C-alpha positions, 0 to 999 in steps of 0.5 A: 073621529077627530082629525086635525090638519096641522099646518105652517103658515097663515092662509091668506088667499080668500078663494082657498079659504072659502073651499077649505070652509066648504069641505069643512062644513060638509065634514061635520056630518062625519067627524070633528075636523079642525085646522091647526096653524102654527107659525111660519119662521121668518127667513130670507129668501135665499138660505144656506143648508144649514139655514133651511134645516134651522127654519124647518127644525123650529116649524117642526118643533111647533108642529110636534107641540100640537100632537097628542101622544096618542095621535096617528100622524100622517106627514104630507111629503113628496117622497111619501106613499101615493094612494088612490082616494079609495086607498085612503078611505080604506086607511082612515077606516082601518085606523078607526076600526082598530081604535085610532080615533085621532089623526093628524095629517101635517102639512109642512112649510115651503121647506118641507118638514123636519126630521123630527116630524118625519120620525114622529109620523106613522106614515107619510103621503104623497099626493103627486111627485109635483110640488104644490104650494102648501097653501093649496094642499090644505084644500086638496087635503081636506077635499080628500078627507071629505071624499074618504068619508063618502066613499067609507059610507057608500055615498055617491061622490064624483069619480 
């Protein structure tokens, strides 16, 4: 299985990089996982509604350029469906069973994802009703993908 995590912006925090690298190393036994960073759109701190849409649009175009036509896309969005770890594992396993060997998880920038990215997505996933920094979401997501493979294989992992 090939899993891409497409995300906006560069990760600068060393402690997050270390955590992500650890889970990516563990995942090599289960799947090919890559993190694809697209540049974030530079913008002033205070934006009008139309300026926010323009930023999301530009970041969205960069995200969409990294998605292959035969990829199953899961957008991380606060309005997405919340799942348990077991439900996420079951969903990934079903995709593999039905021949979907390419999955892309998409993490937007600080303003979220464009309408075009949401329309391209096959499903949207929420980890909480709370808002998390998109850099931290990378670590949370890669850990949950690792946990999913452990669950699918019936291997022990912390509950």
